[in-house]
C-alpha positions in Angstrom: 0.0 0.0 0.0 1.2 3.5 -0.9 2.7 5.2 2.2 5.1 8.0 3.0 5.0 7.6 6.7 8.5 6.2 6.9 10.0 9.5 5.9 10.5 12.7 7.9 7.6 15.1 8.4 9.8 18.1 7.3 12.7 18.5 5.0 15.0 21.0 3.4 16.8 21.0 0.1 16.3 21.6 -3.6 12.7 20.9 -4.8 13.9 20.5 -8.4 16.4 17.8 -7.2 13.6 16.0 -5.4 11.5 16.2 -8.5 14.3 14.6 -10.6 14.6 11.9 -8.0 10.9 11.2 -8.2 11.1 10.9 -12.0 14.0 8.5 -11.6 12.0 6.2 -9.3 13.5 7.3 -5.9 10.6 7.3 -3.4 12.5 9.5 -1.1 12.2 12.3 -3.6 8.4 11.9 -3.6 8.4 11.8 0.2 10.4 15.1 0.4 8.0 16.8 -2.0 5.0 15.5 0.0 6.3 16.7 3.4 7.1 20.1 2.0 3.9 20.8 0.2 1.1 18.7 1.6 0.0 21.6 3.9 -0.2 24.0 1.0 -2.3 21.4 -1.0 -4.5 20.9 2.0 -5.3 24.6 2.4 -6.1 25.0 -1.3 -8.2 21.8 -1.3 -10.2 23.1 1.8 -10.8 26.4 0.0 -12.5 24.5 -2.8 -14.2 21.8 -0.8 -14.2 22.2 2.9 -14.3 18.5 3.9 -11.1 17.4 5.6 -11.2 13.7 5.0 -12.2 14.2 1.4 -9.4 16.6 0.7 -6.9 14.3 2.3 -8.1 11.5 0.1 -7.7 13.7 -3.0 -4.1 14.6 -1.9 -3.3 10.9 -1.4 -4.6 10.1 -4.9 -2.5 12.9 -6.4 0.7 11.5 -4.9 -0.3 8.0 -5.9 -0.7 9.2 -9.5 2.7 10.9 -9.3 4.4 7.8 -8.2 2.5 5.5 -10.7 3.2 7.7 -13.7 6.6 9.0 -12.5 8.5 7.9 -15.6 6.3 10.1 -17.8 6.6 13.2 -15.7 8.2 16.2 -17.3 10.6 18.7 -15.8 9.1 21.6 -14.0 10.6 24.9 -12.7 7.9 25.2 -10.0 7.0 22.1 -8.1 4.6 23.8 -5.7 2.6 25.3 -8.6 2.4 21.9 -10.2 1.0 20.4 -7.1 -1.5 23.1 -6.4 -2.7 22.8 -9.9 -3.0 19.0 -9.6 -5.1 19.2 -6.4 -7.3 21.9 -7.9 -7.9 19.8 -11.0 -8.5 16.6 -9.0 -11.2 18.2 -6.9 -12.9 20.1 -9.6 -13.0 17.0 -11.8 -14.5 15.0 -9.0 -17.1 17.7 -8.2 -18.1 17.8 -11.8 -18.6 14.0 -11.9 -20.4 13.8 -8.6 -22.4 17.0 -8.5 -24.7 17.0 -5.4 -23.3 13.8 -4.0 -20.7 15.3 -1.6 -21.6 17.0 1.6 -20.3 20.2 2.9 -19.4 20.7 6.6 -21.7 22.8 8.8 -21.3 26.6 8.1 -19.7 27.3 11.6 -16.8 25.1 10.6 -15.8 27.6 7.8 -14.2 29.9 10.4 -10.5 30.6 9.6 -10.6 29.3 6.0 -11.2 32.6 4.2 -10.5 35.4 6.6 -9.3 38.5 4.7 -7.7 41.4 6.6 -9.6 44.6 6.2 -11.1 47.4 8.2 -14.6 45.9 7.8 -13.5 42.5 9.0 -11.7 43.9 12.0 -14.8 45.9 12.9 -16.9 42.8 12.7 -14.4 40.7 14.7 -14.1 43.3 17.4 -17.9 43.4 18.1 -17.7 39.9 19.5 -21.2 39.1 18.2 -21.6 35.3 17.6 -24.6 35.9 15.4 -22.7 38.4 13.2 -19.7 36.1 13.1 -21.9 33.3 11.9 -23.5 35.5 9.2 -20.1 36.5 8.0 -18.9 32.9 7.8 -22.1 32.0 6.0 -21.4 34.7 3.4 -18.0 33.1 2.7 -19.5 29.7 2.5 -22.1 30.8 0.0 -19.5 32.1 -2.5 -19.3 30.0 -5.6 -16.4 27.5 -5.5 -14.2 29.3 -8.1 -14.6 32.6 -6.2 -13.5 31.0 -2.9 -10.6 29.3 -4.6 -9.3 32.5 -6.3 -9.5 34.4 -3.0 -7.6 31.7 -1.2 -4.8 31.4 -3.8 -4.2 35.1 -4.1 -4.6 36.2 -0.5 -3.6 33.1 1.6 -1.1 31.3 -0.7 0.2 34.7 -1.9 0.3 33.5 -5.5 0.5 36.0 -8.3 -2.4 36.5 -10.7 -0.4 34.7 -13.3 0.3 31.7 -11.1 -3.3 31.7 -10.0 -4.4 31.6 -13.6 -2.2 28.6 -14.1 -3.4 26.7 -11.1 -7.1 27.3 -12.0 -6.6 26.7 -15.7 -8.1 30.1 -16.5 -7.2 33.0 -18.7 -5.7 35.9 -16.7 -8.7 38.1 -17.5 -11.0 35.4 -16.1 -9.0 35.5 -12.8 -9.4 39.3 -12.6 -13.2 38.9 -13.2 -13.5 36.2 -10.6 -11.7 38.4 -8.0 -14.0 41.4 -8.8 -17.1 39.2 -8.4 -15.9 37.6 -5.2 -15.0 41.0 -3.6 -18.3 42.5 -4.8 -20.3 39.6 -3.3 -18.5 39.8 0.0 -18.9 43.6 0.3 -22.6 43.2 -0.3 -22.7 40.8 2.7 -20.6 43.1 4.8 -22.9 46.0 4.3 -25.7 43.9 5.8 -23.5 42.7 8.6 -22.3 46.2 9.5 -25.9 47.3 9.5 -26.8 44.6 11.9 -24.0 45.7 14.2 -25.3 49.3 14.2 -28.9 48.3 15.0 -27.8 45.9 17.7 -25.8 48.7 19.3 -28.6 51.2 19.0 
């Protein structure tokens, strides 16, 4: 059975060297890549589909495929980008094939996944209102999948618009449009939330 547990949980070194080792059939190269980027892949996966066990399964399948088809892998100058694109493709493909069959976690478990620093968010957070907090998390949870993903890649993974375009398999213009739509949707929700704060304080 496929397992990387025999290798260290953290590592240091040249990712391109590890990639070459993987292509040559050295499982340690795969393990080093796994331990370095599994957390990044997990965060991106959770931004698309907030179901921990499901995302972990998808990550496992990505690395199984890497090992199985290692001899056909091409050289890459950015291993992290390759892996983020792989997990994004894997989840979106599965969601397209199984629309409506997978279950989301409860809305209150979304906290911490998509927090964006801004004056409005700080104001909401400082009010300490559980109901307002839940409404804000609900607004995040209601964003379309692609909008949540683009916000996560840009603001939490700190990818450039160009790299985000590559991970999501979208034209650069489409990424800009998604960001504008996501921000617009969130600001509409924030207007309502801030209004609720004002009337609860009145």
